C-alpha positions as CSV (number, residue, x, y, z in Angstrom):
1,X,10.9,-38.2,-10.6
2,X,12.6,-40.2,-7.8
3,X,11.1,-42.3,-5.1
4,X,12.6,-41.0,-1.9
5,X,15.3,-38.5,-1.0
6,X,17.3,-36.8,-3.7
7,X,20.4,-37.2,-1.5
8,X,20.4,-41.0,-2.0
9,X,20.9,-40.8,-5.7
10,X,24.1,-41.4,-7.6
11,X,23.7,-38.0,-9.3
12,X,23.6,-36.2,-5.9
13,X,26.7,-38.1,-4.7
14,X,28.5,-37.2,-7.9
15,X,27.5,-33.5,-7.4
16,X,28.8,-33.6,-3.8
17,X,32.1,-35.1,-4.7
18,X,32.7,-32.2,-7.2
19,X,31.1,-29.4,-5.2
20,X,32.9,-29.9,-1.9
21,X,36.3,-29.4,-3.4
22,X,37.8,-26.1,-2.2
23,X,37.2,-23.3,-4.6
24,X,38.6,-19.7,-4.5
25,X,36.9,-16.9,-6.5
26,X,40.3,-15.2,-6.9
27,X,41.7,-18.3,-8.6
28,X,38.6,-19.0,-10.7
29,X,38.7,-15.5,-12.1
30,X,42.4,-15.5,-12.6
31,X,42.4,-18.7,-14.6
32,X,39.4,-17.8,-16.7
33,X,39.3,-14.3,-18.1
34,X,35.9,-15.0,-19.7
35,X,34.3,-16.2,-16.5
36,X,31.9,-13.3,-16.1
37,X,30.6,-13.8,-19.7
38,X,30.3,-17.6,-19.2
39,X,28.1,-17.3,-16.0
40,X,26.0,-14.2,-17.0
41,X,22.6,-14.8,-18.5
42,X,19.7,-12.8,-19.7
43,X,16.3,-13.6,-18.4
44,X,13.7,-11.3,-20.1
45,X,14.9,-7.8,-19.0
46,X,17.0,-9.1,-16.1
47,X,20.8,-9.6,-16.5
48,X,21.9,-12.1,-13.9
49,X,25.6,-12.4,-13.1
50,X,26.3,-15.7,-11.3
51,X,30.1,-15.6,-11.8
52,X,30.9,-14.6,-8.2
53,X,29.4,-17.8,-6.9
54,X,31.4,-20.9,-5.9
55,X,30.6,-22.8,-9.1
56,X,32.3,-24.3,-12.1
57,X,30.8,-25.4,-15.3
58,X,31.1,-29.0,-14.1
59,X,29.2,-28.1,-10.9
60,X,26.5,-26.5,-12.9
61,X,26.2,-29.5,-15.2
62,X,25.9,-31.8,-12.2
63,X,23.3,-29.5,-10.6
64,X,21.2,-29.6,-13.8
65,X,21.4,-33.4,-13.8
66,X,20.1,-33.5,-10.2
67,X,17.2,-31.2,-11.2
68,X,16.3,-33.5,-14.1
69,X,16.5,-36.6,-11.9
70,X,14.2,-34.8,-9.3
71,X,11.7,-34.3,-12.1
72,X,11.8,-30.5,-12.4
73,X,10.6,-30.2,-16.0
74,X,7.7,-32.5,-15.4
75,X,6.8,-30.8,-12.2
76,X,6.8,-27.4,-13.8
77,X,4.6,-28.6,-16.6
78,X,2.2,-30.1,-14.1
79,X,2.0,-26.9,-12.2
80,X,1.3,-24.8,-15.3
81,X,-1.3,-27.3,-16.5
82,X,-3.3,-27.2,-13.3
83,X,-2.5,-30.6,-11.8
84,X,-3.2,-30.8,-8.1
85,X,0.4,-30.6,-7.0
86,X,-0.6,-29.1,-3.6
87,X,-1.3,-32.7,-2.5
88,X,-2.0,-32.1,1.1
89,X,-4.9,-29.7,0.3
90,X,-5.8,-31.4,-3.0
91,X,-5.5,-28.1,-5.0
92,X,-4.0,-26.9,-8.2
93,X,-1.3,-24.3,-8.0
94,X,-2.1,-21.8,-10.7
95,X,-0.6,-18.4,-9.8
96,X,0.9,-18.5,-13.3
97,X,-2.7,-18.3,-14.7
98,X,-3.2,-14.9,-13.1
99,X,-1.0,-13.4,-15.8
100,X,-2.0,-15.5,-18.8
101,X,-3.1,-13.4,-21.8
102,X,-6.8,-13.7,-22.6
103,X,-5.8,-15.3,-25.9
104,X,-4.4,-18.4,-24.0
105,X,-7.3,-20.4,-22.5
106,X,-6.5,-22.9,-19.8
107,X,-9.1,-25.4,-18.7
108,X,-8.7,-27.0,-15.3
109,X,-11.2,-29.3,-13.6
110,X,-13.6,-28.4,-16.4
111,X,-13.3,-24.7,-15.9
112,X,-11.8,-22.1,-18.2
113,X,-9.4,-20.5,-15.7
114,X,-8.2,-17.8,-18.1
115,X,-11.8,-16.6,-18.7
116,X,-12.4,-16.4,-14.9
117,X,-9.2,-14.5,-14.3
118,X,-10.0,-12.0,-17.0
119,X,-13.5,-11.5,-15.9
120,X,-12.3,-10.4,-12.5
121,X,-9.6,-8.3,-14.1
122,X,-12.2,-6.4,-16.1
123,X,-14.3,-5.8,-13.0
124,X,-11.2,-4.6,-11.2
125,X,-10.3,-2.3,-14.2
126,X,-13.8,-0.8,-14.1
127,X,-13.8,-0.2,-10.4
128,X,-10.3,1.2,-10.4
129,X,-11.1,3.5,-13.3
130,X,-14.2,4.9,-11.4
131,X,-12.1,5.5,-8.2
132,X,-9.3,7.1,-10.2
133,X,-11.5,9.4,-12.2
134,X,-13.7,10.5,-9.3
135,X,-16.8,8.8,-10.6
136,X,-16.9,6.7,-7.5
137,X,-18.1,8.9,-4.6
138,X,-18.2,8.4,-0.9
139,X,-21.2,8.9,1.3
140,X,-20.9,12.7,1.3
141,X,-20.3,12.8,-2.4
142,X,-16.6,13.4,-2.1
143,X,-14.1,11.5,-4.3
144,X,-11.7,9.0,-2.8
145,X,-8.2,10.3,-1.9
146,X,-6.9,7.3,0.2
147,X,-7.3,3.6,-0.1
148,X,-6.6,1.6,3.0
149,X,-5.9,-2.1,2.5
150,X,-6.7,-4.3,5.4
151,X,-5.2,-7.8,5.2
152,X,-2.3,-9.8,6.6
153,X,0.3,-12.1,5.2
154,X,0.2,-12.3,1.4
155,X,-2.9,-10.1,1.4
156,X,-0.7,-7.3,2.9
157,X,3.0,-8.0,2.0
158,X,2.5,-8.3,-1.7
159,X,0.4,-5.2,-2.5
160,X,2.4,-3.1,0.0
161,X,5.7,-4.1,-1.5
162,X,4.5,-3.5,-5.0
163,X,2.9,-0.1,-4.1
164,X,6.2,1.1,-2.5
165,X,8.2,-0.3,-5.5
166,X,6.0,1.5,-8.0
167,X,5.5,4.8,-6.2
168,X,6.6,6.8,-9.3
169,X,3.5,5.4,-11.1
170,X,1.0,6.2,-8.5
171,X,-1.7,8.8,-9.6
172,X,-1.1,12.2,-8.1
173,X,-3.5,13.0,-5.3
174,X,-4.2,9.3,-4.6
175,X,-2.5,7.4,-1.8
176,X,-2.6,3.8,-0.5
177,X,-2.0,2.7,3.0
178,X,-1.8,-0.8,4.5
179,X,-2.9,-2.2,7.8
180,X,-2.0,-5.8,8.8
181,X,-1.0,-6.1,12.5
182,X,-3.8,-6.8,15.0
183,X,-1.9,-4.4,17.3
184,X,-4.4,-1.5,17.3
185,X,-1.6,0.9,17.0
186,X,-1.2,-0.1,13.3
187,X,-4.8,0.9,12.3
188,X,-4.8,3.9,14.6
189,X,-1.6,5.3,13.1
190,X,-2.8,4.8,9.5
191,X,-6.2,6.5,10.2
192,X,-4.8,9.3,12.3
193,X,-4.8,12.1,9.6
194,X,-7.5,10.6,7.3
195,X,-10.9,12.0,6.4
196,X,-13.5,9.2,6.4
197,X,-15.4,11.0,3.6
198,X,-12.4,10.4,1.2
199,X,-11.2,7.1,2.5
200,X,-12.0,3.7,0.9
201,X,-11.2,0.4,2.7
202,X,-10.3,-2.8,0.8
203,X,-10.8,-5.7,3.2
204,X,-8.8,-8.7,1.8
205,X,-9.5,-12.1,3.3
206,X,-10.3,-15.3,1.2
207,X,-12.7,-16.7,3.9
208,X,-13.5,-13.3,5.4
209,X,-12.7,-14.9,8.8
210,X,-9.0,-14.2,9.3
211,X,-9.0,-13.0,12.9
212,X,-6.5,-10.2,12.5
213,X,-8.1,-8.9,9.3
214,X,-11.7,-9.0,10.5
215,X,-10.7,-7.4,13.8
216,X,-9.1,-4.4,12.1
217,X,-11.9,-4.2,9.5
218,X,-14.5,-4.1,12.3
219,X,-12.6,-1.3,14.0
220,X,-12.3,0.6,10.7
221,X,-16.1,0.2,10.2
222,X,-16.7,1.6,13.6
223,X,-14.4,4.6,12.9
224,X,-16.3,5.2,9.7
225,X,-19.9,4.8,11.0
226,X,-19.3,6.9,14.1
227,X,-18.6,9.8,11.8
228,X,-20.7,9.1,8.6
229,X,-23.4,6.7,9.8
230,X,-24.1,3.0,9.0
231,X,-25.1,3.7,5.4
232,X,-21.5,4.8,4.7
233,X,-20.2,1.2,4.8
234,X,-21.5,0.4,1.3
235,X,-19.7,3.4,-0.2
236,X,-16.5,3.1,1.7
237,X,-15.8,-0.6,2.0
238,X,-15.1,-3.2,-0.7
239,X,-14.0,-6.8,-0.3
240,X,-11.5,-9.2,-1.9
241,X,-12.9,-12.6,-0.9
242,X,-14.7,-15.7,-1.9
243,X,-17.3,-15.7,1.0
244,X,-20.2,-13.6,-0.2
245,X,-22.3,-14.5,2.9
246,X,-19.8,-13.1,5.4
247,X,-19.0,-10.1,3.1
248,X,-22.7,-9.2,3.0
249,X,-23.2,-9.7,6.8
250,X,-20.3,-7.2,7.3
251,X,-22.3,-4.6,5.3
252,X,-20.4,-4.7,2.0
253,X,-22.4,-4.9,-1.2
254,X,-21.4,-8.2,-2.8
255,X,-21.4,-6.3,-6.2
256,X,-18.2,-4.8,-4.8
257,X,-16.6,-8.2,-3.9
258,X,-13.7,-9.2,-6.0
259,X,-13.1,-12.9,-6.3
260,X,-10.0,-15.0,-6.2
261,X,-9.7,-18.8,-6.0
262,X,-8.4,-21.5,-3.8
263,X,-5.6,-22.3,-6.2
264,X,-4.1,-18.9,-5.4
265,X,-1.9,-19.1,-2.4
266,X,-1.7,-15.9,-0.4
267,X,2.0,-15.3,-0.9
268,X,1.5,-15.7,-4.7
269,X,-1.6,-13.5,-4.9
270,X,-0.9,-9.8,-5.4
271,X,-1.3,-10.2,-9.1
272,X,-4.9,-11.4,-8.4
273,X,-7.7,-9.3,-7.0
274,X,-5.5,-8.9,-3.9
275,X,-3.7,-6.3,-6.0
276,X,-6.9,-4.2,-6.2
277,X,-5.4,-1.2,-4.1
278,X,-2.3,-1.5,-6.3
279,X,-4.3,-1.3,-9.5
280,X,-6.3,1.7,-8.1
281,X,-3.0,3.5,-7.3
282,X,-0.9,2.8,-10.4
283,X,-3.7,2.4,-12.9
284,X,-5.0,-0.6,-14.9
285,X,-2.5,-0.1,-17.8
286,X,0.5,-0.2,-15.5
287,X,-1.0,-3.2,-13.6
288,X,-1.4,-5.1,-16.8
289,X,2.2,-4.3,-17.8
290,X,3.2,-5.9,-14.5
291,X,1.2,-8.9,-15.4
292,X,2.9,-9.1,-18.7
293,X,6.3,-9.0,-16.9
294,X,5.2,-12.0,-14.7
295,X,4.1,-13.9,-17.8
296,X,7.3,-13.3,-19.8
297,X,9.4,-14.7,-16.8
298,X,7.0,-17.7,-16.7
299,X,7.7,-18.4,-20.3
300,X,11.5,-18.0,-19.7
301,X,11.3,-20.5,-16.9
302,X,9.3,-23.0,-18.9
303,X,11.1,-22.8,-22.2
304,X,14.7,-22.1,-21.4
305,X,17.2,-25.0,-20.9
306,X,18.1,-25.4,-17.2
307,X,21.8,-24.5,-17.8
308,X,20.7,-21.0,-19.0
309,X,17.5,-20.7,-17.0
310,X,17.6,-17.8,-14.6
311,X,15.3,-18.9,-11.8
312,X,16.4,-22.6,-12.0
313,X,20.1,-21.7,-11.8
314,X,19.5,-19.4,-8.8
315,X,17.6,-22.3,-7.1
316,X,20.3,-24.8,-7.9
317,X,23.1,-22.6,-6.6
318,X,20.9,-22.1,-3.4
319,X,20.7,-25.9,-3.1
320,X,24.4,-26.0,-3.3
321,X,24.9,-23.6,-0.5
322,X,22.1,-24.9,1.8
323,X,22.8,-28.6,1.4
324,X,26.5,-29.0,0.5
325,X,28.1,-26.0,2.1
326,X,25.8,-25.9,5.2
327,X,24.9,-22.2,4.8
328,X,21.7,-21.4,6.7
329,X,20.7,-18.1,5.2
330,X,21.0,-15.6,2.3
331,X,20.6,-11.9,2.0
332,X,18.5,-10.0,-0.5
333,X,20.1,-6.5,-1.0
334,X,18.2,-4.2,-3.4
335,X,20.1,-1.1,-4.3
336,X,16.8,0.8,-4.8
337,X,14.9,2.5,-1.9
338,X,11.6,1.7,-3.6
339,X,12.3,-2.0,-3.0
340,X,12.7,-1.5,0.7
341,X,9.9,-4.1,1.4
342,X,11.1,-6.6,-1.2
343,X,13.3,-8.7,1.3
344,X,10.3,-8.9,3.6
345,X,8.1,-10.0,0.7
346,X,10.6,-12.7,-0.3
347,X,11.0,-13.8,3.3
348,X,7.4,-14.9,3.3
349,X,7.5,-16.3,-0.2
350,X,10.5,-18.5,0.5
351,X,10.2,-19.4,4.3
352,X,6.5,-20.1,4.2
353,X,6.8,-22.1,1.1
354,X,9.9,-24.2,1.9
355,X,10.1,-24.2,5.6
356,X,9.1,-27.8,5.7
357,X,10.3,-30.9,7.7
358,X,8.6,-33.7,5.8
359,X,8.5,-34.8,2.2
360,X,5.5,-35.1,0.0
361,X,5.2,-38.8,1.1
362,X,5.0,-37.7,4.8
363,X,8.4,-39.0,5.7
364,X,10.8,-36.6,7.5
365,X,13.6,-35.1,5.4
366,X,17.1,-36.0,6.3
367,X,18.6,-32.8,4.8
368,X,18.1,-29.1,5.3
369,X,15.3,-27.2,3.5
370,X,14.3,-23.5,3.4
371,X,17.0,-21.0,4.1
372,X,16.5,-17.9,6.4
373,X,15.9,-15.0,4.1
374,X,16.6,-11.4,5.2
375,X,17.9,-8.1,3.9
376,X,17.7,-4.3,3.7
377,X,18.2,-1.8,0.9
378,X,21.7,-0.6,0.1
379,X,23.4,1.6,1.1
380,X,21.7,1.6,4.5
381,X,22.6,-2.1,5.1
382,X,26.3,-1.2,4.5
383,X,26.3,0.7,7.8
384,X,24.4,-1.9,9.7
385,X,25.2,-5.6,9.0
386,X,27.8,-5.7,6.1
387,X,30.6,-5.9,8.7
388,X,29.4,-9.5,9.4
389,X,29.1,-10.3,5.7
390,X,32.6,-9.2,5.1
391,X,34.5,-10.4,8.2
392,X,32.1,-12.5,10.2
393,X,32.6,-16.2,10.9
394,X,29.3,-17.0,9.0
395,X,29.2,-17.0,5.3
396,X,26.0,-15.4,3.9
397,X,25.4,-15.7,0.2
398,X,23.8,-12.5,-1.2
399,X,21.6,-11.3,-4.1
400,X,22.4,-7.8,-5.2
401,X,19.6,-6.1,-7.2
402,X,20.2,-2.8,-9.1
403,X,19.0,-0.7,-12.0
404,X,20.9,1.0,-14.7
405,X,18.5,4.0,-14.5
406,X,17.1,5.3,-11.2
407,X,13.6,6.5,-10.8
408,X,15.0,9.7,-9.3
409,X,18.4,11.2,-9.8
410,X,20.1,14.1,-8.1
411,X,23.5,14.9,-9.5
412,X,25.4,11.7,-9.6
413,X,23.7,10.0,-6.6
414,X,22.4,7.1,-8.6
415,X,25.9,6.5,-10.0
416,X,27.2,6.5,-6.4
417,X,24.5,4.1,-5.3
418,X,25.4,1.5,-8.0
419,X,29.1,2.1,-7.5
420,X,28.5,0.9,-3.9
421,X,26.7,-2.2,-5.1
422,X,29.4,-3.2,-7.5
423,X,32.1,-2.5,-5.0
424,X,30.4,-4.6,-2.2
425,X,30.0,-7.6,-4.5
426,X,33.7,-7.2,-5.5
427,X,34.9,-6.8,-2.0
428,X,32.9,-9.8,-0.8
429,X,34.3,-12.0,-3.6
430,X,37.9,-11.0,-3.6
431,X,38.6,-9.5,-0.2
432,X,41.9,-8.1,0.7
433,X,44.9,-10.3,1.6
434,X,47.3,-9.6,4.5
435,X,50.0,-9.0,1.9
436,X,47.9,-6.4,0.2
437,X,47.2,-4.8,3.5
438,X,50.9,-4.7,4.4
439,X,51.6,-3.1,1.0
440,X,49.4,-0.2,2.1
441,X,51.8,0.5,4.9
442,X,49.4,-0.6,7.7
443,X,50.9,-1.2,11.2
444,X,51.6,-4.9,11.7
445,X,49.3,-4.9,14.8
446,X,46.4,-4.0,12.6
447,X,47.1,-6.1,9.6
448,X,44.8,-9.0,10.5
449,X,42.1,-6.5,11.6
450,X,42.1,-5.0,8.1
451,X,42.4,-8.4,6.2
452,X,39.3,-9.6,4.3
453,X,39.3,-13.3,3.5
454,X,36.8,-12.8,0.7
455,X,35.4,-15.8,-1.2
456,X,32.0,-14.7,0.0
457,X,29.5,-15.6,-2.8
458,X,26.9,-13.3,-4.4
459,X,24.7,-13.0,-7.5
460,X,24.1,-9.6,-9.1
461,X,20.8,-8.9,-10.9
462,X,20.5,-5.8,-13.1
463,X,17.6,-4.4,-15.1
464,X,17.3,-1.1,-17.1
465,X,14.8,0.4,-14.7
466,X,12.3,-0.5,-12.0
467,X,9.1,-0.5,-14.1
468,X,5.8,-2.4,-13.6
469,X,7.0,-5.1,-16.0
470,X,10.4,-5.5,-14.4
471,X,8.8,-5.8,-11.0
472,X,6.7,-8.6,-12.3
473,X,9.7,-10.3,-13.8
474,X,11.6,-10.0,-10.5
475,X,8.7,-11.6,-8.4
476,X,8.2,-14.4,-10.9
477,X,11.9,-15.0,-10.9
478,X,11.9,-15.7,-7.2
479,X,8.6,-17.6,-7.3
480,X,10.1,-20.1,-9.8
481,X,13.4,-20.3,-7.8
482,X,11.4,-21.2,-4.6
483,X,9.3,-23.8,-6.7
484,X,12.5,-25.4,-8.1
485,X,14.0,-25.8,-4.7
486,X,10.8,-27.4,-3.4
487,X,10.8,-29.9,-6.2
488,X,14.4,-31.0,-5.5
489,X,13.8,-31.3,-1.8
490,X,10.6,-33.3,-2.5
491,X,8.4,-31.1,-0.3
492,X,5.1,-29.3,-0.8
493,X,5.8,-25.6,-1.3
494,X,2.2,-24.6,-1.4
495,X,0.7,-25.5,2.0
496,X,1.4,-23.8,5.3
497,X,0.2,-25.9,8.2
498,X,3.0,-24.5,10.3
499,X,0.9,-21.3,10.9
500,X,-2.2,-23.1,12.0
501,X,-1.2,-24.3,15.5
502,X,-0.4,-20.9,16.8
503,X,-3.8,-19.6,15.5
504,X,-5.7,-22.3,17.3
505,X,-3.9,-21.7,20.6
506,X,-4.3,-17.9,20.3
507,X,-8.0,-18.3,20.0
508,X,-8.3,-20.3,23.2
509,X,-5.8,-18.0,25.1
510,X,-7.7,-14.9,23.8
511,X,-10.8,-16.1,25.5
512,X,-8.9,-16.8,28.7
513,X,-7.4,-13.3,28.7
514,X,-10.7,-11.6,28.4
515,X,-12.9,-13.9,30.5
516,X,-14.9,-12.0,33.2
517,X,-14.4,-14.9,35.6
518,X,-11.0,-16.4,36.5
519,X,-10.4,-19.1,33.8
520,X,-9.3,-22.7,34.6
521,X,-5.9,-22.8,32.8
522,X,-4.4,-26.0,31.5
523,X,-1.3,-24.8,29.6
524,X,2.3,-25.3,30.7
525,X,3.4,-23.5,33.9
526,X,5.0,-20.7,32.0
527,X,2.0,-19.9,29.8
528,X,-0.4,-20.1,32.8
529,X,1.7,-17.7,34.7
530,X,2.0,-15.2,31.8
531,X,-1.8,-15.3,31.4
532,X,-2.4,-14.6,35.1
533,X,0.2,-11.8,35.2
534,X,-1.5,-10.2,32.1
535,X,-4.9,-10.5,33.6
536,X,-3.7,-9.0,36.9
537,X,-2.0,-6.1,35.1
538,X,-5.1,-5.3,33.0
539,X,-7.3,-5.3,36.1
540,X,-4.9,-2.9,37.9
541,X,-4.7,-0.6,34.9
542,X,-8.5,-0.4,34.5
543,X,-8.9,0.2,38.2
544,X,-6.4,3.0,38.1
């Protein structure tokens, strides 16, 4: 562990002197016929090909030394053991404990965390089993057909992403929907064709005070009680929370409150009770297989030397691009439609974790942190933004994610899908020179237009099939990647103070927007004018 910025160390300077030398992927592959083998590793069921990145063995060796100097092995051990590495909130960071087998006890702050986790898992398993079997009945005696999750942030993105990813495993006749936006259209659209008698709401809020979630939950309760009466709430609402008093005041039986803990960050939580709607949909057996996939990747990260460690290498290569090549973003490109929400999930995981401007010691960083993360599934993205990836002036590293076997196959469409993924990675890496374009007989006026510089880096991740276990492995892979980068940057990846200021201001402005009397405004001139225009427009609309 170092005292201060990693960029001041001799190891970083040695890395920079090596990494900033010009490298061309065409040359690297031409001079090393075994390059793909040398830079491809297996991480549980994932095969990760790093060979199309701007790296050499010497660069990797120097990146590993930087990680060791930054204290990565000790930091990883501290996280797993339950040290309070979230120093600004004085909390342990124990999302890895959510997938520990019951046979591996972990005591933190005098509490057997593993036992607590499995106690909640058993309660979730029992409840999910009753809903799936039809033993749990609504107020009219009808079984549940639709589970509506009401949450926001990690309480929405995680279970929604996983539900969509694992749709082939969802019980026939059972559906999950997700409401997060405080825009009433979100809730209205999701409830439009539902029967309250067969609908179950899961309200997910640790404190049961998140304004967007409670506003939506209150509107959902009104929708339910207007049709089935107040007594229906106990049969049609359950909670994922730690605030029994507020859950009870809402009308939910606390026997149907599923707990999680302050050492579970929202963006790391869908393998906790936050995943209840997912467990109901795919079943406890599949949910536990997903947890096993998480745990197997945890073990890979903790036990594999850094030079062959999948998440650590991905993180170190990301450091290389962000800090030494000055690349501000990277794209996540899953060639699987069921992973259509995976880039959005990783966007929160990465940007909320590592979008920080001060180090753990409170001093400002003097280097870039947290990249901008974005992406869409292939092949749709090819017809949207790949033009910029291939010929734009901004280099964007990319992760391609694909599967040997598709969940659905019509003719050879899955083969076509993966052919596109391989082709895009190849085209980005090697491009097409002007000489090659001319050899095709292209008119000289169009040669430069059809020339691809190439040398655009990417990583390809392949797995046999998108199963619950593989999904767990993928998510844990990126969790540990983000953690590794946070350690090297010396920042706290587990707080999110940046979201608080907007919440505080929104509360005050909300009262000003709805005040019966004209409020005395003390914002800047722009905000004051916007509030007045909004109030005037609302008055006019109501009067009309």
